[in-house]
C-alpha positions as CSV (number, residue, x, y, z in Angstrom):
1,Q,0.1,-0.1,0.0
2,V,2.9,2.4,0.8
3,Q,5.6,2.9,-1.7
4,L,8.9,4.8,-1.6
5,V,10.1,6.1,-5.0
6,E,13.7,7.4,-5.2
7,S,15.3,9.6,-7.8
8,G,18.4,11.7,-8.4
9,G,21.2,9.2,-8.6
10,G,23.7,9.2,-11.3
11,L,27.3,9.7,-12.3
12,V,29.4,12.6,-11.0
13,Q,33.0,13.6,-10.8
14,T,34.9,13.9,-7.6
15,G,34.0,17.2,-5.8
16,G,30.6,17.3,-7.5
17,S,27.1,17.4,-6.1
18,L,23.9,15.3,-6.4
19,R,20.5,15.7,-4.8
20,L,18.5,12.5,-4.1
21,S,14.8,12.5,-3.5
22,C,12.5,10.0,-2.0
23,A,8.7,10.4,-2.1
24,A,6.3,8.3,-0.1
25,S,2.9,7.5,-1.6
26,G,-0.2,5.5,-0.4
27,S,-2.5,5.7,2.6
28,I,-0.2,7.4,5.0
29,F,-1.3,9.0,8.4
30,S,2.0,10.2,9.4
31,I,5.8,9.5,8.9
32,N,8.1,9.3,11.8
33,A,11.8,8.9,11.0
34,M,13.0,9.0,7.4
35,C,16.6,7.8,6.6
36,W,19.1,7.3,3.9
37,Y,21.3,4.0,3.8
38,R,23.9,3.1,1.3
39,Q,25.5,-0.2,0.3
40,S,28.7,-0.8,-1.7
41,P,29.6,-4.2,-3.2
42,G,31.0,-6.5,-0.5
43,K,30.0,-4.1,2.3
44,Q,27.2,-4.0,4.9
45,R,24.4,-1.6,4.3
46,E,25.2,1.4,6.4
47,L,23.1,4.3,7.8
48,V,24.0,7.6,6.2
49,A,21.6,10.2,7.6
50,V,18.4,10.3,9.6
51,I,15.7,12.9,10.1
52,G,13.1,12.7,12.8
53,S,9.5,14.0,12.7
54,G,10.6,17.2,14.5
55,G,13.5,17.8,12.1
56,S,16.4,16.6,14.1
57,T,19.2,15.1,12.1
58,N,22.1,12.7,12.4
59,Y,24.9,11.8,10.0
60,A,27.5,9.1,9.7
61,D,30.9,10.7,10.4
62,S,32.1,10.0,6.8
63,V,29.5,12.4,5.3
64,K,29.1,15.0,8.1
65,D,29.5,18.5,6.8
66,R,29.1,17.4,3.2
67,F,25.7,15.7,3.1
68,T,22.3,17.4,4.3
69,I,19.0,15.6,4.8
70,S,15.8,17.4,4.8
71,R,12.1,16.6,4.5
72,D,8.9,18.1,3.2
73,N,6.2,16.7,5.3
74,A,3.5,18.3,3.1
75,N,4.5,16.0,0.2
76,N,5.9,13.2,2.2
77,T,9.4,13.5,0.6
78,V,12.9,13.3,2.0
79,Y,16.0,14.7,0.3
80,L,19.7,14.0,0.5
81,Q,21.9,16.9,-0.7
82,M,25.4,15.6,-1.4
83,N,28.1,17.9,-1.8
84,T,31.9,17.5,-2.3
85,L,31.4,13.9,-3.5
86,K,34.2,11.4,-3.2
87,P,34.9,8.1,-4.8
88,E,34.2,6.4,-1.4
89,D,30.6,7.7,-1.7
90,T,29.9,5.3,-4.6
91,A,27.1,3.0,-3.5
92,V,23.4,2.2,-4.0
93,Y,21.5,4.6,-1.8
94,Y,18.2,3.5,-0.2
95,C,15.4,5.4,1.3
96,Y,13.7,4.1,4.5
97,A,10.8,5.4,6.4
98,V,8.8,4.5,9.5
99,V,5.1,5.1,8.7
100,R,1.8,5.0,10.6
101,L,-1.1,4.1,8.4
102,S,-3.9,5.3,10.6
103,R,-4.2,7.1,13.9
104,A,-4.7,3.7,15.8
105,S,-2.3,1.7,13.8
106,N,1.2,0.5,14.6
107,Q,4.2,1.8,12.8
108,Y,5.5,0.0,9.7
109,Q,8.8,0.2,7.9
110,Y,9.3,0.7,4.1
111,W,12.2,0.7,1.8
112,G,12.8,2.4,-1.5
113,Q,14.2,0.4,-4.4
114,G,17.7,2.0,-4.3
115,T,19.3,4.5,-6.7
116,Q,23.0,4.1,-7.9
117,V,25.4,6.9,-7.1
118,T,28.7,6.6,-8.8
119,V,31.6,9.2,-8.2
120,S,34.5,9.0,-10.6
121,S,38.0,9.9,-9.8
């Protein structure tokens, strides 16, 4: 019923920028946390950035001061602005959200399909 659709990935040179978007659709009452994860070949999926319902944010040390997570609650969308990109940032980036479907419901977790980000040296 709920779907997360990502966009904005692509190929960029070292030092460049990309902006990822993730829009949630479906019967959504509210969205709590929204997150970005990434996974490189042979590595565990790692948490990149988190934004809470009140706007508080947390970042992995490797992206702090370079990436910015934000959200547009009116459109159920989360963004990841990525600046000063490095080859080490190359990965598939995944959107994740914790969603409440009605006032009385439990919270459920949803994942996007992933979008490839490649940073060339």
